[in-house]
C-alpha positions as CSV (number, residue, x, y, z in Angstrom):
1,X,-114.4,-13.8,40.5
2,X,-114.3,-16.6,37.6
3,X,-110.9,-18.1,36.6
4,X,-110.6,-16.0,33.2
5,X,-111.0,-12.7,34.6
6,X,-108.7,-13.8,37.0
7,X,-106.0,-14.8,34.1
8,X,-107.0,-11.6,32.5
9,X,-105.6,-9.8,35.5
10,X,-102.4,-11.3,36.2
11,X,-101.6,-11.2,32.4
12,X,-102.0,-7.3,32.2
13,X,-100.2,-7.3,35.7
14,X,-97.6,-8.9,33.8
15,X,-97.4,-6.4,31.1
16,X,-97.3,-4.0,33.6
17,X,-94.6,-4.9,36.1
18,X,-91.5,-3.8,34.9
19,X,-88.9,-6.6,34.2
20,X,-84.6,-6.3,35.4
21,X,-82.8,-4.9,32.9
22,X,-80.4,-6.7,31.3
23,X,-77.3,-7.7,33.3
24,X,-74.7,-8.4,30.5
25,X,-72.1,-5.3,30.6
26,X,-71.8,-3.9,26.7
27,X,-68.6,-5.3,25.2
28,X,-66.1,-2.9,24.3
29,X,-65.6,-1.2,20.7
30,X,-62.4,-2.6,18.9
31,X,-60.2,-1.7,15.6
32,X,-59.5,-4.6,13.6
33,X,-56.2,-6.1,14.3
34,X,-55.4,-6.2,10.3
35,X,-55.5,-3.3,7.9
36,X,-58.0,-3.4,5.7
37,X,-60.6,-5.4,7.2
38,X,-59.5,-8.9,7.0
39,X,-61.3,-11.6,5.7
40,X,-62.5,-14.0,8.4
41,X,-61.2,-17.4,7.6
42,X,-62.0,-19.3,10.2
43,X,-65.0,-18.6,13.1
44,X,-65.0,-18.8,16.8
45,X,-65.5,-22.2,18.0
46,X,-65.7,-22.5,21.6
47,X,-65.3,-26.1,22.9
48,X,-67.8,-27.9,25.3
49,X,-65.0,-28.6,27.9
50,X,-61.8,-27.0,28.9
51,X,-59.8,-29.3,27.2
52,X,-62.2,-30.2,24.3
53,X,-61.1,-29.7,20.7
54,X,-62.9,-26.4,19.2
55,X,-61.5,-23.0,17.9
56,X,-60.8,-20.4,21.0
57,X,-60.4,-17.7,18.5
58,X,-60.7,-16.2,14.7
59,X,-58.4,-16.5,11.8
60,X,-58.2,-13.3,9.9
61,X,-56.7,-13.7,6.3
62,X,-53.3,-11.5,5.7
63,X,-50.4,-10.5,4.0
64,X,-46.9,-12.1,5.2
65,X,-44.8,-9.0,7.1
66,X,-48.9,-6.7,7.3
67,X,-48.4,-4.8,10.3
68,X,-50.8,-6.4,13.3
69,X,-52.8,-4.2,15.3
70,X,-54.1,-3.9,19.0
71,X,-57.8,-4.6,19.3
72,X,-58.2,-2.3,22.3
73,X,-56.1,0.1,24.4
74,X,-53.9,-1.6,26.8
75,X,-50.9,-2.9,28.4
76,X,-48.5,-5.4,26.9
77,X,-48.6,-8.9,29.5
78,X,-47.0,-11.5,27.2
79,X,-44.1,-11.6,24.4
80,X,-42.9,-14.8,23.4
81,X,-42.8,-18.1,21.2
82,X,-45.0,-20.6,22.3
83,X,-45.1,-23.7,20.1
84,X,-43.2,-22.4,17.7
85,X,-45.4,-19.3,17.2
86,X,-44.6,-15.9,18.3
87,X,-47.5,-14.5,20.6
88,X,-48.2,-11.7,21.7
89,X,-50.9,-10.9,24.4
90,X,-52.2,-7.7,25.5
91,X,-53.9,-7.0,28.8
92,X,-57.5,-5.2,29.1
93,X,-57.9,-5.2,32.8
94,X,-60.9,-7.4,32.6
95,X,-59.6,-9.2,29.2
96,X,-57.4,-9.7,27.0
97,X,-56.3,-9.9,23.7
98,X,-54.4,-12.6,22.2
99,X,-52.2,-12.5,18.7
100,X,-50.6,-15.3,16.7
101,X,-48.2,-15.6,14.5
102,X,-46.5,-12.7,15.2
103,X,-42.9,-11.3,15.1
104,X,-43.2,-8.8,18.0
105,X,-42.7,-5.0,17.6
106,X,-43.3,-4.5,21.4
107,X,-42.4,-5.9,25.2
108,X,-43.5,-6.4,28.4
109,X,-45.2,-3.4,30.1
110,X,-45.5,-1.3,26.9
111,X,-48.8,0.3,27.3
112,X,-50.7,0.0,23.8
113,X,-53.7,2.3,22.1
114,X,-56.4,0.7,20.0
115,X,-54.9,0.2,16.7
116,X,-51.5,0.8,17.2
117,X,-48.6,-2.0,15.9
118,X,-47.7,-4.2,18.1
119,X,-45.7,-6.6,15.0
120,X,-45.7,-8.2,12.0
121,X,-47.7,-11.2,10.5
122,X,-45.2,-14.1,10.5
123,X,-46.0,-16.7,7.8
124,X,-43.7,-19.3,9.9
125,X,-46.7,-21.1,12.3
126,X,-49.3,-19.9,11.0
127,X,-53.3,-21.9,10.8
128,X,-53.8,-20.7,7.0
129,X,-50.8,-22.7,5.4
130,X,-50.0,-21.9,2.1
131,X,-51.8,-18.3,3.2
132,X,-50.9,-16.4,6.3
133,X,-53.3,-15.5,8.7
134,X,-53.6,-14.2,12.5
135,X,-55.0,-16.0,14.9
136,X,-57.0,-13.4,17.1
137,X,-58.3,-14.7,20.4
138,X,-60.1,-12.7,23.4
139,X,-60.1,-14.2,26.9
140,X,-61.7,-13.1,30.1
141,X,-60.4,-15.1,32.9
142,X,-60.1,-18.5,31.7
143,X,-63.0,-18.5,29.5
144,X,-62.7,-17.6,25.5
145,X,-64.9,-15.0,24.2
146,X,-65.7,-14.5,20.5
147,X,-63.5,-11.7,19.2
148,X,-65.2,-10.7,16.1
149,X,-67.5,-9.0,19.0
150,X,-65.4,-6.0,19.4
151,X,-65.8,-5.3,15.8
152,X,-69.2,-5.6,15.8
153,X,-69.1,-8.7,13.5
154,X,-69.9,-11.4,16.3
155,X,-73.3,-13.0,16.7
156,X,-76.2,-10.6,17.4
157,X,-76.8,-9.8,21.0
158,X,-80.6,-9.0,21.2
159,X,-82.0,-6.3,23.6
160,X,-84.2,-7.5,26.5
161,X,-88.0,-6.8,25.3
162,X,-88.6,-4.0,28.6
163,X,-85.8,-1.5,29.0
164,X,-85.3,1.2,30.7
165,X,-84.3,3.6,27.9
166,X,-86.3,4.4,24.9
167,X,-85.7,2.6,21.5
168,X,-84.7,5.7,19.9
169,X,-81.9,7.3,22.6
170,X,-80.5,3.8,23.0
171,X,-79.9,3.2,18.8
172,X,-78.4,7.1,18.9
173,X,-75.3,5.0,21.2
174,X,-75.1,2.2,19.7
175,X,-71.3,1.8,17.8
176,X,-72.4,-0.4,15.8
177,X,-74.9,1.7,13.5
178,X,-74.7,1.2,9.9
179,X,-72.3,-1.8,9.9
180,X,-72.2,-4.3,7.3
181,X,-71.6,-7.9,8.1
182,X,-68.1,-8.9,6.8
183,X,-68.6,-12.3,5.7
184,X,-69.4,-13.7,2.6
185,X,-71.3,-16.9,1.2
186,X,-70.4,-17.7,-2.1
187,X,-68.5,-14.5,-2.7
188,X,-71.7,-12.5,-1.8
189,X,-71.9,-10.2,1.3
190,X,-74.3,-11.9,4.1
191,X,-77.0,-9.6,4.6
192,X,-77.4,-8.1,1.1
193,X,-79.9,-9.6,-1.3
194,X,-78.8,-10.6,-4.5
195,X,-81.1,-11.3,-7.8
196,X,-80.9,-15.0,-8.7
197,X,-79.3,-15.8,-5.1
198,X,-80.4,-18.8,-3.3
199,X,-82.3,-16.6,-0.6
């Protein structure tokens, strides 16, 4: 056999063999901790090492005294003051979410539903002075994750090229069908074309 037919046969074989399915578990579907859907003042910027500089969550613009809700169902694992800011931590099993600065309205051990009020936004200790904002975090063990993934506003996660389910079946089950990005550039929602815009 000449090298060219062997190469074509190997290529065809590679295309016909199924690839392993993606191993990443899908993100849980949560709710925004502030209503109405808030502006993201500062996004997720994880540090390169555990002690490095970065932003281990997101800052959501709010108003002083605004109700803060649990993004996912779970159990309140910690309530207290840390570095002068009120903090609430909700355990969701494999992950946990953090909320600060919050004047807590729940106690340790309380079971909460997704969207249930856990406190009020406290302007003292806000990352966004003179405005008030909620610092919202999401962790798996000691690894920080982008909490915007819980509401479909995180980075795009590509599906594998080869998968067990047809595209129509996967799309029908997607919780993010019809989702519009909340981020804005130059006052214009990202992803929506504007006449005369720079893109």
